[in-house]
C-alpha positions as CSV (number, residue, x, y, z in Angstrom):
1,M,0.0,0.0,0.0
2,G,1.2,3.5,-0.7
3,Y,0.9,6.5,1.5
4,D,2.0,10.1,1.2
5,V,3.7,10.1,4.7
6,I,4.5,7.2,7.1
7,I,5.3,8.1,10.7
8,A,7.2,5.7,12.9
9,G,6.2,6.4,16.5
10,A,2.9,7.4,18.2
11,G,4.4,9.2,21.0
12,P,3.7,12.9,21.5
13,V,6.0,14.0,18.6
14,G,4.8,11.5,16.1
15,L,1.2,12.1,16.9
16,L,1.6,15.9,16.6
17,V,3.3,15.5,13.2
18,A,0.3,13.4,12.2
19,C,-2.2,16.0,13.5
20,E,-0.3,18.8,11.7
21,L,-0.5,16.9,8.5
22,G,-4.1,16.0,9.0
23,R,-5.1,19.6,9.6
24,A,-3.4,20.5,6.3
25,G,-5.4,17.9,4.4
26,V,-2.7,15.2,4.3
27,R,-3.6,11.7,5.6
28,P,-0.5,10.0,7.1
29,L,-0.1,6.4,8.4
30,V,1.3,6.2,12.0
31,L,3.0,3.0,13.1
32,E,3.6,2.3,16.8
33,R,5.4,-0.8,18.2
34,H,3.5,-0.8,21.5
35,A,0.1,-2.4,21.4
36,E,-1.3,0.1,23.9
37,A,-0.4,3.7,24.8
38,E,2.4,3.8,27.3
39,T,1.4,4.7,30.9
40,E,4.8,4.8,32.5
41,P,5.5,8.3,33.9
42,R,7.9,10.2,31.7
43,A,7.9,14.0,31.1
44,N,5.8,16.1,33.5
45,G,5.0,19.1,31.3
46,L,6.1,21.6,28.7
47,V,8.4,24.6,29.2
48,G,9.2,27.6,27.0
49,Q,8.0,28.8,23.7
50,V,6.4,25.5,22.9
51,V,3.6,26.4,25.3
52,P,2.4,29.5,23.2
53,L,3.1,27.4,20.1
54,M,0.5,24.9,21.4
55,D,-1.9,27.9,21.7
56,R,-1.2,28.8,18.1
57,R,-2.1,25.3,17.1
58,G,-5.4,25.5,19.0
59,L,-4.3,22.9,21.5
60,Y,-3.5,24.9,24.6
61,E,-7.0,24.8,26.1
62,R,-7.3,21.1,25.4
63,L,-4.0,20.4,27.1
64,S,-4.3,22.8,30.0
65,G,-8.0,22.3,30.8
66,T,-8.3,26.1,31.1
67,S,-9.7,28.9,28.9
68,G,-7.8,31.8,27.6
69,P,-4.2,32.2,26.4
70,P,-1.1,31.0,28.4
71,R,0.6,33.4,30.8
72,P,4.4,33.5,31.4
73,N,5.9,32.3,34.6
74,D,6.7,35.4,36.7
75,R,8.1,33.7,39.8
76,Y,11.2,31.6,39.4
77,F,12.7,28.8,37.3
78,M,16.0,26.9,37.3
79,F,19.1,26.6,35.3
80,G,21.7,24.1,36.5
81,G,20.1,24.0,39.9
82,L,20.4,27.7,40.3
83,A,17.3,29.9,40.7
84,L,16.2,32.4,38.1
85,D,14.2,35.2,39.6
86,L,11.7,35.8,36.8
87,S,10.0,38.6,38.7
88,L,12.9,40.8,37.6
89,L,11.6,40.6,34.0
90,D,8.8,42.7,32.6
91,D,8.0,40.2,29.9
92,G,9.4,36.9,30.7
93,P,9.7,34.2,28.0
94,I,9.3,31.1,30.2
95,Y,5.8,29.5,30.0
96,T,5.0,26.3,31.7
97,L,2.2,23.8,31.1
98,P,2.2,21.0,33.7
99,I,0.8,17.8,32.0
100,P,2.0,14.2,32.4
101,Q,3.2,12.8,29.1
102,R,0.6,10.0,29.1
103,E,-2.1,12.7,29.3
104,L,-0.4,14.6,26.5
105,V,-0.4,11.5,24.3
106,A,-4.0,10.8,25.2
107,V,-5.1,14.3,24.1
108,L,-3.1,14.1,20.9
109,G,-4.5,10.6,20.2
110,E,-8.0,11.9,20.5
111,Y,-7.2,14.8,18.2
112,A,-5.7,12.4,15.6
113,A,-8.8,10.3,15.8
114,E,-11.0,13.3,15.2
115,L,-8.9,14.1,12.1
116,G,-9.4,10.5,10.8
117,I,-5.7,9.6,11.1
118,E,-4.8,5.9,10.9
119,V,-2.7,4.7,13.8
120,R,-1.6,1.1,13.8
121,R,-0.4,-0.3,17.1
122,G,1.6,-3.3,17.8
123,I,3.6,-2.7,14.6
124,T,7.4,-2.8,14.6
125,V,9.6,-1.2,11.9
126,E,12.1,-3.8,10.9
127,A,13.9,-2.2,8.0
128,V,13.9,0.9,5.8
129,A,14.9,1.1,2.2
130,G,14.1,3.2,-0.9
131,D,15.4,6.1,-3.0
132,D,14.8,9.8,-3.3
133,D,11.3,9.2,-4.6
134,E,9.9,6.5,-2.3
135,V,10.5,4.8,1.0
136,A,9.8,1.1,1.6
137,V,9.2,0.2,5.3
138,E,9.3,-3.5,6.3
139,I,7.1,-4.1,9.3
140,S,6.0,-6.9,11.5
141,G,3.0,-7.2,13.8
142,P,0.2,-9.5,14.9
143,D,-0.6,-10.4,11.3
144,G,3.0,-11.2,10.3
145,A,5.4,-9.4,8.1
146,A,4.4,-6.8,5.5
147,S,5.8,-3.9,3.5
148,V,4.3,-0.4,3.3
149,R,5.5,2.4,1.0
150,G,5.3,6.1,1.2
151,R,6.7,9.3,-0.4
152,Y,8.1,10.3,3.0
153,L,9.0,8.6,6.3
154,V,9.2,10.5,9.6
155,G,11.3,8.8,12.3
156,A,9.7,9.8,15.6
157,D,10.6,6.5,17.1
158,G,12.6,7.6,20.1
159,A,16.3,7.7,21.2
160,H,17.0,4.2,19.9
161,S,15.4,5.0,16.5
162,I,15.3,2.2,14.1
163,V,14.7,4.7,11.3
164,R,17.8,6.7,12.2
165,K,20.0,3.5,12.4
166,Q,18.6,2.1,9.2
167,R,19.5,5.3,7.3
168,G,23.0,5.3,8.8
169,I,22.6,8.7,10.4
170,G,25.2,9.3,13.1
171,F,24.1,10.3,16.6
172,P,27.2,12.0,18.2
173,G,27.3,13.4,21.7
174,I,28.4,12.6,25.2
175,G,27.4,10.2,27.9
176,Y,27.3,10.8,31.6
177,D,28.1,7.4,33.2
178,R,29.0,8.7,36.6
179,T,25.5,9.6,37.7
180,T,22.7,7.5,39.3
181,A,19.3,9.2,39.3
182,R,16.5,8.0,41.5
183,T,12.9,9.2,41.2
184,V,9.8,8.2,43.2
185,H,6.3,9.3,44.0
186,A,5.8,9.2,47.7
187,S,3.6,10.6,50.5
188,I,5.1,13.2,52.9
189,P,3.6,14.4,56.2
190,A,1.4,17.5,55.5
191,D,3.1,19.5,58.3
192,W,6.4,19.3,56.4
193,V,5.0,21.6,53.7
194,D,4.9,25.3,54.2
195,P,1.2,26.3,53.5
196,V,2.2,29.7,52.0
197,S,5.3,29.1,49.9
198,G,4.8,25.4,49.2
199,A,8.4,24.7,50.3
200,L,9.3,21.4,51.8
201,R,10.6,22.1,55.3
202,V,13.5,19.7,56.0
203,P,14.8,19.8,59.6
204,G,18.6,19.9,59.6
205,F,18.7,21.3,56.1
206,G,16.2,24.1,55.6
207,P,13.4,24.9,53.1
208,V,13.4,23.3,49.7
209,R,11.5,25.3,47.1
210,P,9.2,23.3,44.9
211,F,10.4,22.4,41.4
212,L,13.9,23.9,42.0
213,S,16.7,21.4,41.7
214,L,19.3,21.7,44.4
215,R,23.0,20.7,44.3
216,T,24.9,19.9,47.4
217,E,28.5,18.6,47.7
218,H,27.0,15.1,47.7
219,G,24.5,15.2,44.8
220,G,21.2,16.8,43.7
221,F,17.7,16.8,45.0
222,T,14.3,18.0,43.6
223,Y,10.9,18.2,45.2
224,A,8.1,18.5,42.7
225,P,4.5,18.6,44.1
226,F,2.4,18.4,40.9
227,A,-1.3,19.2,41.4
228,G,-3.5,16.2,41.7
229,R,-0.6,13.7,42.1
230,P,1.6,12.6,45.0
231,P,4.8,14.6,45.3
232,M,7.7,13.5,43.1
233,L,11.1,13.4,44.6
234,S,14.4,13.0,42.7
235,T,18.0,12.6,43.6
236,V,21.2,12.4,41.6
237,E,24.4,10.9,43.0
238,W,27.9,10.4,41.5
239,D,30.1,7.4,41.3
240,E,27.6,5.0,42.9
241,P,28.4,1.3,42.4
242,P,26.0,-0.4,40.0
243,T,23.3,-2.7,41.3
244,E,20.7,-5.0,39.9
245,E,18.5,-4.9,43.0
246,P,15.0,-3.6,42.6
247,M,14.5,0.0,43.6
248,T,12.7,0.6,46.9
249,L,11.5,3.5,49.0
250,A,14.1,2.7,51.6
251,E,16.8,3.1,49.0
252,M,15.4,6.5,48.1
253,R,15.3,7.5,51.8
254,G,19.0,6.6,52.1
255,S,19.9,8.6,48.9
256,I,18.1,11.7,50.2
257,T,19.9,11.5,53.5
258,R,23.3,11.2,51.8
259,V,22.5,14.2,49.5
260,L,20.9,16.6,52.0
261,G,22.5,15.3,55.2
262,A,19.0,15.1,56.6
263,E,16.1,12.7,56.5
264,I,12.7,13.0,54.9
265,P,10.0,10.6,55.9
266,L,8.6,8.9,52.8
267,D,5.6,6.6,52.7
268,E,3.8,4.8,49.9
269,P,2.1,7.2,47.5
270,V,-1.7,7.5,47.6
271,G,-4.1,8.1,44.7
272,P,-4.3,6.7,41.2
273,G,-1.1,5.5,39.5
274,P,1.1,4.6,37.8
275,H,3.6,5.8,40.4
276,L,7.3,6.1,39.8
277,L,9.9,4.0,41.6
278,R,12.9,4.3,39.3
279,R,16.6,4.2,39.2
280,L,18.5,5.3,36.1
281,R,22.3,5.1,35.6
282,G,24.0,7.6,33.3
283,G,22.5,9.8,30.6
284,H,23.2,11.2,27.2
285,T,23.1,14.4,25.3
286,R,23.2,13.8,21.5
287,V,22.1,15.4,18.3
288,A,21.8,13.6,15.0
289,E,24.2,14.4,12.2
290,R,21.3,15.4,10.0
291,F,17.5,15.6,10.4
292,R,16.8,14.9,6.7
293,D,18.1,12.1,4.5
294,G,16.2,12.3,1.2
295,P,12.6,11.3,1.9
296,V,13.4,10.4,5.5
297,L,13.1,12.9,8.3
298,L,13.8,12.7,12.0
299,A,12.0,14.4,14.8
300,G,11.9,14.4,18.6
301,D,14.2,11.9,20.5
302,A,15.1,10.2,17.3
303,A,16.9,13.5,16.4
304,H,18.1,14.7,19.8
305,V,18.3,13.6,23.4
306,Y,19.4,15.7,26.4
307,T,20.4,15.2,30.0
308,G,19.2,18.5,31.6
309,G,16.5,20.2,33.6
310,G,13.2,21.4,32.3
311,G,12.5,18.4,30.0
312,P,14.1,20.0,26.9
313,G,13.8,17.0,24.7
314,L,10.0,17.1,24.6
315,N,9.9,20.9,24.2
316,V,12.2,20.8,21.2
317,G,10.5,17.7,19.8
318,L,7.0,19.2,19.7
319,T,8.5,22.3,18.0
320,D,10.1,19.9,15.5
321,A,6.7,18.5,14.8
322,V,5.0,21.8,14.2
323,E,7.7,23.0,11.8
324,L,8.0,19.7,10.0
325,G,4.2,19.4,9.6
326,W,3.5,22.4,7.5
327,K,6.7,22.0,5.4
328,L,6.0,18.4,4.7
329,A,2.4,19.1,3.8
330,A,3.5,21.8,1.4
331,E,5.7,19.2,-0.4
332,V,3.0,16.6,-0.6
333,Q,0.5,19.1,-1.9
334,G,2.9,20.4,-4.5
335,W,3.2,24.1,-3.6
336,A,6.5,24.0,-1.6
337,P,9.1,26.3,-3.0
338,P,12.6,24.9,-3.7
339,G,14.5,24.2,-0.5
340,L,11.6,24.4,1.9
341,L,11.9,20.9,3.3
342,D,15.7,21.2,3.5
343,S,15.2,24.2,5.8
344,Y,13.7,21.9,8.3
345,D,17.0,20.2,8.8
346,R,18.9,23.5,8.9
347,E,16.6,25.3,11.3
348,R,15.8,22.5,13.7
349,R,19.4,21.3,13.9
350,Q,20.2,24.9,14.9
351,A,17.7,24.8,17.7
352,A,18.7,21.3,18.8
353,T,22.4,22.3,18.9
354,R,21.6,25.4,21.0
355,T,19.6,23.2,23.4
356,E,22.6,20.8,23.5
357,L,24.8,23.7,24.6
358,A,22.4,24.6,27.3
359,A,22.1,21.0,28.5
360,R,25.8,20.5,28.7
361,A,26.2,23.8,30.6
362,Q,23.7,22.7,33.1
363,S,25.4,19.4,33.5
364,A,28.7,21.3,34.2
365,L,26.9,23.4,36.9
366,L,25.6,20.2,38.6
367,A,28.9,18.3,38.5
368,P,30.7,17.3,41.7
369,G,33.8,19.1,43.0
370,G,35.0,22.3,44.6
371,D,35.7,23.9,41.2
372,T,32.0,23.5,40.3
373,T,31.0,25.0,43.6
374,A,33.1,28.1,42.9
375,L,31.6,28.3,39.4
376,R,28.1,28.1,40.8
377,T,28.9,30.9,43.3
378,V,30.0,33.2,40.5
379,F,27.2,32.2,38.2
380,G,24.6,32.7,41.0
381,E,25.9,36.2,41.6
382,L,25.5,37.1,37.9
383,L,21.9,35.9,38.1
384,T,21.0,38.7,40.4
385,D,21.3,41.0,37.3
386,E,18.2,41.5,35.2
387,S,20.0,41.3,31.9
388,A,21.7,38.0,32.8
389,V,18.4,36.5,33.9
390,A,16.8,37.6,30.6
391,R,19.6,36.0,28.6
392,V,19.4,32.7,30.5
393,A,15.6,32.7,30.5
394,A,15.7,33.1,26.7
395,V,18.0,30.1,26.4
396,I,15.7,27.9,28.5
397,A,12.6,29.1,26.6
398,G,14.3,28.7,23.2
399,T,13.4,32.3,22.2
400,D,17.1,33.2,21.6
401,V,17.2,31.0,18.4
402,R,17.0,33.2,15.3
403,Y,16.5,31.5,12.0
404,D,18.2,32.8,8.8
405,M,15.4,33.9,6.5
406,G,17.6,34.7,3.6
407,I,17.5,38.5,4.1
408,A,20.7,40.5,4.0
409,D,19.7,43.1,6.6
410,P,16.7,41.8,8.4
411,H,14.3,43.6,10.6
412,P,14.8,42.9,14.3
413,L,11.7,40.7,14.4
414,V,12.7,38.5,11.4
415,G,13.8,35.0,12.3
416,Y,12.1,35.0,15.7
417,S,8.7,33.8,16.8
418,A,6.2,36.6,16.2
419,P,4.9,38.3,19.3
420,D,1.3,37.4,20.1
421,L,-0.1,40.7,18.8
422,T,-3.7,41.8,19.5
423,L,-5.0,43.0,16.2
424,R,-7.9,45.4,15.7
425,L,-10.1,44.4,12.7
426,G,-12.7,47.1,12.5
427,D,-14.9,46.8,15.6
428,S,-13.4,43.5,16.7
429,T,-10.1,42.2,18.0
430,V,-8.3,39.0,17.5
431,R,-5.0,37.6,18.7
432,L,-2.4,36.6,16.1
433,A,-2.3,33.2,17.8
434,E,-5.9,32.6,16.8
435,L,-5.2,33.6,13.1
436,L,-2.3,31.2,13.0
437,R,-4.7,28.3,13.6
438,E,-5.7,28.6,10.0
439,Y,-2.4,26.8,9.2
440,R,-1.2,29.1,6.5
441,P,1.2,32.0,6.0
442,L,-0.1,35.4,7.0
443,L,0.8,38.8,5.5
444,L,-0.1,41.4,8.1
445,D,-0.6,45.0,6.8
446,L,-0.6,47.0,10.0
447,G,-0.7,50.5,8.5
448,A,-3.9,52.6,8.8
449,D,-3.8,53.3,5.0
450,R,-3.5,49.6,4.0
451,A,-0.6,50.6,1.7
452,W,1.2,47.3,1.8
453,S,-1.8,45.1,0.8
454,A,-2.5,47.6,-2.1
455,A,1.1,47.6,-3.2
456,L,1.5,43.8,-3.4
457,T,-0.1,41.9,-6.3
458,G,0.2,38.3,-7.2
459,V,0.0,37.0,-3.6
460,P,-0.9,33.3,-3.6
461,D,-4.3,32.5,-2.3
462,R,-2.8,30.2,0.3
463,V,-1.4,33.4,2.1
464,G,-3.9,35.1,4.4
465,V,-3.7,38.9,3.9
466,V,-4.8,40.7,7.1
467,C,-5.3,44.4,7.4
468,A,-5.3,45.5,11.0
469,Q,-3.9,47.9,13.6
470,T,-2.0,47.1,16.8
471,E,0.0,48.7,19.5
472,G,2.1,45.6,19.9
473,T,4.8,46.5,17.3
474,T,6.0,49.5,15.3
475,A,6.3,47.3,12.2
476,A,4.2,48.4,9.2
477,A,4.0,44.9,7.7
478,L,4.9,41.3,8.6
479,L,5.0,38.0,6.8
480,V,4.5,35.2,9.4
481,R,5.0,31.6,8.5
482,P,2.5,28.9,9.6
483,D,4.8,28.0,12.5
484,G,4.7,31.6,13.8
485,R,8.2,32.6,12.7
486,V,8.5,36.1,11.2
487,A,9.9,35.6,7.7
488,W,9.9,39.3,6.7
489,A,9.1,42.6,8.3
490,T,9.4,46.3,7.7
491,D,8.8,49.6,9.5
492,S,8.6,51.4,6.1
493,V,6.0,52.4,3.7
494,P,6.1,50.4,0.4
495,G,9.0,51.3,-1.8
496,P,10.6,49.4,-4.8
497,G,13.3,47.8,-2.6
498,Q,11.0,46.8,0.2
499,I,8.4,45.4,-2.2
500,A,11.0,43.3,-3.9
501,E,12.2,42.0,-0.6
502,C,8.7,41.1,0.5
503,R,8.0,39.3,-2.8
504,A,11.2,37.3,-2.4
505,A,10.2,36.3,1.1
506,L,6.7,35.3,-0.2
507,A,8.3,33.2,-2.9
508,R,10.8,31.6,-0.4
509,W,8.2,30.6,2.2
510,A,4.8,30.5,0.4
511,G,5.6,29.5,-3.1
512,A,4.7,31.1,-6.4
513,A,1.2,32.3,-7.3
514,T,-0.5,30.6,-10.1
515,P,-1.2,32.6,-13.3
516,D,-4.9,32.8,-12.4
517,E,-4.0,34.2,-8.9
518,R,-1.7,36.8,-10.4
519,V,-4.4,37.9,-12.9
520,A,-7.0,38.0,-10.1
521,S,-4.8,40.0,-7.8
522,A,-3.7,42.4,-10.5
523,G,-7.4,43.0,-11.5
524,A,-8.4,43.6,-7.9
525,A,-5.6,46.2,-7.6
526,G,-6.6,47.8,-10.9
527,E,-3.2,46.9,-12.5
528,S,-2.1,44.8,-15.4
529,A,-0.9,41.3,-14.6
530,P,2.9,41.0,-14.9
C-alpha cells in the first residue's frame, strides 16, 4: 500500500506531526510498536516557547483544561540547579504547562482520531529502504510481516530510533556514566510543607522550594508537588556502584539522607497511579548528524536527546513536529518552493544544537567538586542581574534562536517567533495566535492606509492577507510563517526595494502564485498582470 507520509512512532511528537499533516489535508499512516499507549510516567509538562506554540495550534486549552491564552511564569525557574528570579523581567519568555506525558499522548491521540488519522499499534519497523522518490518500510505485527510504501517517512521512534539507524545517520554526543538518578512518587507528612510558599521544610537542612533542583556537595535533589498527584522526589548521586537490586522507597530515603545530610520521611504514594519508583544510571546528550536524509526525516528523541533540567527533549521535539508538519504538507500538496523541506534540517538542527549547549552547561553546573561549587557561586551572583536573567531565560525558553530567513539586513523581528499581537479588525479584535490556527502564512498589513496590501499583487491564495492595527509593534507589515516565525518585516511604507524583498520572502516561504492568482490579484488592484 502507498501513503504520502508514514510516521514511525505514536508518542507525542509522532502524533503531533500526524495531526499537523491532518489539519493541512494530508492523511498519514502512523506505526507504533506498543500495542497500547504507554502509561509509565515520563515527562511532566512543557516549558518555554512550545507552550504559546500549542496555543497557536489551537491545542493549549485542550492540554491545560483552562480557557484563555497561556501566561508567562513570573516567579522563578531553574538553570543548572540555580534559581532564576523571573520577577525581575517585565515580559518573561518562560511559559510552563504541567501535564503528564501520558495525558499529552491521550489528548493528541483523541485529536488524531477526530482528524481521521490511521494509527496502527503493535507494529514494529524492521527495515527501511528506498530512494529519493519513495520509502519502503518493512514491518512486523500480529498479522505477520508486510511492507508499506510512502513518499516520505518520519522517524519519531525515540532515542533508539530504528529509522535513524537504518539510514546510517550518526548520533554523536556525550554520555554521563558517573550519575545515578532516582525518582519516586511518595507521601510526605502534610506539616512538612509550608502552606504559604509550598516549600518542603526539612529539619537539619532548611526549606526546599518546589520544582527547583538543588545541588549539594553530595548530589542533587528535587521536590516536585504536581497538582492532583503525589509529590515526586528525585536525587542524583555520583560514582555509585552499579546494582541489579529492585528500587525501593528505603533506597530513596537513604539517597536523600546522603545528598541533603537530613532525613525526609517517605511513605507509599496514595491516589491513582502509575507511580514512579525508578533508578537510572547515566544519561546522554546527543544530536543527529542530519535531520533529513532524502525522503526520511527525524523528529523528537530520534533526532536529539538531552540530560538537563526542564525536559528540553519534549519541548524541542514538539516544536520539530509543528515545523515539519507544514513544510511536509507543502511538499505533498505540491506548492512547496525549492529548499523548503531542506530548511527543516537546517533550522531544527540549529535549535537542537543550541539546546545541547544549554544542557551541557547545566550538567557542568551540577557536577561534583570544589571547582564546580566556585563556578556556581560566581554564576549565582551574575543571576541577580536582570540582563543575565533575561539571557538565561531566553536560552531555557528557546526564544534566543533566530533563523536565517535569507534577508541581507533583516528587521529585528525577522527569524524569531512573532509576538502574540492583539489585532484590531474594524470593531473587533483577534490575537495573532488565533489567526495562525488557519495553518497558512499570514501577511499582516498594520498601516492605517493599507498601503502594503494595495502595493503587493500576485500574492498566492494560500497566504492570508490581514489588514489590522495594533500597539504591539512598530512594524508596518509582517510576513508570518505557519509555525509563527517572522519571515519578513518592515517599518517602512512600500518602496521598490522593500516590495522586492517582500516578494522574495513570499516566494521563499509561500511559493509562487498561479497565473490565475496573479491575474485576479492584479485585477483587484486595478493593474495589469505581470
